[in-house]
C-alpha positions as CSV (number, residue, x, y, z in Angstrom):
1,M,44.9,9.2,165.0
2,L,42.7,11.1,167.4
3,L,44.1,14.0,169.4
4,P,43.6,14.0,173.1
5,M,40.5,16.0,174.1
6,Q,41.3,16.4,177.7
7,I,44.0,17.5,179.9
8,H,44.2,16.1,183.5
9,L,46.5,17.4,186.0
10,T,46.5,16.3,189.6
11,L,48.2,17.4,192.9
12,P,49.6,14.7,195.3
13,P,47.2,13.1,197.9
14,W,49.3,14.5,200.9
15,I,48.2,18.0,200.1
16,N,45.2,17.7,202.6
17,E,47.6,16.6,205.2
18,V,49.3,20.1,205.0
19,V,46.6,22.5,204.3
20,D,43.7,23.2,206.7
21,G,40.9,24.3,204.8
22,T,39.1,25.7,207.8
23,H,41.9,27.8,209.1
24,R,42.2,31.3,208.3
25,Y,45.9,32.2,207.4
26,V,46.4,35.7,208.8
27,G,48.8,37.9,207.4
28,D,51.5,37.6,204.8
29,D,54.1,35.5,207.1
30,E,51.4,32.8,207.7
31,R,50.3,32.5,204.2
32,V,54.0,32.3,202.7
33,G,54.8,29.9,205.4
34,L,52.1,27.5,203.9
35,A,53.6,27.8,200.5
36,I,57.0,27.0,202.1
37,A,55.6,24.0,204.0
38,L,54.2,22.8,200.6
39,A,57.4,23.0,199.0
40,R,59.2,21.3,201.5
41,R,56.7,18.3,201.7
42,N,56.9,18.1,197.7
43,I,60.5,17.5,197.9
44,E,60.3,15.1,200.8
45,H,58.0,12.9,198.8
46,G,60.1,13.3,195.9
47,E,57.0,14.6,194.0
48,G,58.6,17.4,192.0
49,G,60.6,20.8,192.3
50,P,60.8,22.7,195.8
51,F,58.2,25.1,194.9
52,G,54.8,25.6,196.7
53,A,52.1,28.3,196.1
54,A,48.7,29.1,197.5
55,V,45.5,31.4,196.7
56,F,43.9,33.0,199.5
57,D,40.6,35.2,199.7
58,A,40.7,38.4,201.6
59,E,39.7,36.7,204.9
60,G,42.9,34.4,204.6
61,R,41.0,31.3,203.6
62,V,42.7,29.0,201.2
63,V,41.1,28.8,197.8
64,S,43.5,26.5,196.1
65,V,47.2,25.4,196.4
66,G,49.8,24.1,194.1
67,V,53.1,22.5,194.1
68,N,55.5,21.7,191.3
69,R,54.3,18.8,189.2
70,V,56.3,19.1,186.0
71,V,57.9,15.7,186.0
72,P,55.1,13.6,187.6
73,Q,52.6,15.0,185.1
74,T,54.9,15.3,182.2
75,C,53.8,19.0,181.5
76,S,56.1,21.9,181.5
77,V,53.4,24.4,182.8
78,A,52.8,22.4,185.9
79,H,54.5,24.7,188.2
80,A,53.2,25.4,191.6
81,E,51.9,28.9,190.9
82,M,50.3,27.6,187.6
83,M,48.7,24.7,189.7
84,A,47.3,27.0,192.1
85,Y,45.9,29.5,189.6
86,M,44.1,26.7,187.5
87,S,42.8,25.1,190.6
88,A,41.6,28.5,191.8
89,Q,39.9,29.4,188.5
90,Q,38.1,26.1,188.3
91,R,36.8,26.3,191.8
92,L,35.5,29.9,191.4
93,A,34.3,29.2,187.8
94,S,36.2,32.1,186.3
95,F,39.2,32.5,184.4
96,R,40.0,35.7,186.3
97,I,40.1,34.8,190.1
98,N,39.1,38.1,191.4
99,A,36.3,38.7,188.6
100,N,33.4,38.6,191.2
101,G,34.9,41.6,193.0
102,G,36.7,39.6,195.9
103,R,40.4,40.4,196.8
104,Y,42.8,37.6,196.3
105,A,46.4,36.9,197.0
106,L,49.0,34.3,195.8
107,A,51.6,33.2,198.2
108,T,54.6,31.6,196.5
109,S,57.7,29.9,198.1
110,A,59.9,31.7,195.4
111,Q,59.7,34.5,193.1
112,P,57.7,33.4,189.9
113,C,59.7,32.4,187.0
114,C,58.9,34.0,183.6
115,Q,56.2,31.6,182.7
116,C,54.3,32.2,186.1
117,F,55.1,35.9,185.9
118,G,53.1,36.1,182.7
119,A,50.2,34.0,184.1
120,T,50.1,36.2,187.2
121,V,49.4,39.4,184.9
122,W,46.2,37.5,183.8
123,A,45.3,35.4,186.6
124,G,43.1,37.8,188.5
125,I,45.1,38.3,191.7
126,D,45.5,41.5,193.8
127,E,48.6,40.7,195.9
128,L,51.7,38.6,195.1
129,L,53.5,37.5,198.5
130,I,56.9,36.0,197.7
131,G,59.5,34.0,199.8
132,A,63.0,33.4,198.2
133,R,64.0,35.5,195.3
134,A,64.7,34.2,191.6
135,E,68.6,34.7,192.4
136,D,68.3,32.4,195.4
137,V,66.6,29.8,193.1
138,E,69.3,30.0,190.7
139,E,72.2,30.1,193.1
140,L,70.8,27.1,195.2
141,T,69.4,24.9,192.4
142,E,70.0,24.2,188.7
143,F,66.7,25.9,187.8
144,D,66.7,28.8,185.0
145,E,64.0,31.2,186.0
146,G,64.1,32.7,182.5
147,P,63.9,36.4,181.5
148,L,61.8,38.9,183.3
149,P,61.3,42.6,182.5
150,A,63.8,44.6,184.6
151,D,61.2,46.2,186.7
152,W,58.9,43.0,186.8
153,A,57.6,44.1,190.4
154,G,56.8,47.5,188.9
155,E,55.1,45.9,185.8
156,L,52.7,43.9,188.2
157,E,52.0,47.0,190.6
158,R,51.1,49.1,187.5
159,R,48.6,46.5,186.7
160,G,47.0,46.7,190.3
161,I,49.0,43.6,191.7
162,G,50.9,44.5,194.9
163,V,54.2,42.8,195.4
164,R,55.8,41.9,198.7
165,R,59.1,40.1,198.7
166,D,61.5,38.4,201.2
167,I,58.7,37.0,203.4
168,R,60.4,34.2,205.3
169,R,63.2,34.3,202.9
170,D,65.5,32.5,204.9
171,E,63.3,29.5,205.3
172,A,62.6,29.5,201.7
173,R,66.0,29.3,200.8
174,D,66.6,26.5,203.0
175,V,64.1,24.3,201.1
176,L,65.9,25.2,197.9
177,A,69.3,24.5,199.5
178,V,68.1,21.0,200.5
179,Y,66.7,20.3,196.9
180,G,69.9,21.6,195.4
181,A,72.1,19.5,197.6
182,R,70.5,16.3,196.5
183,G,71.3,17.1,192.9
184,A,67.9,16.6,191.9
185,S,66.3,18.2,188.8
186,Y,62.7,18.6,188.0
């Protein structure tokens, strides 16, 4: 028996309907707004969990995006943040997104789970912009976000990653609530 020699993950085709690759997303509010729009569209299409993420360069241009694709891709690591990180790393041809000296931010519709927190440490971003909190995710859905260090934000900041939370939190919570009310699970 031969083992698989390739891993192939995809984003849904509607991504390009939501993301304007020529637009400069100015400020935290607009960047997290895109992540939330991706999360909303993902559940509207039944493509996965209620999570969206996007990597931006310093000028606010989209480098990559991600949505939760765990079920359709049969892959437990296909979280929105992970998909955005992997796509950015491929696009920039570097395992650390900021290796070439640019500054990059990840905007996410909800606080990263323990898996995505770990990836954030190594991905090579300079800022993490967050909509909903982990407690919002656990309150409004059946997701278990896993264990994080008590001072997870401080851990990231000590590694040079600025953290800003509660950006459009109510809007991000609304997406989680819609998903949770459906009784859906990823």
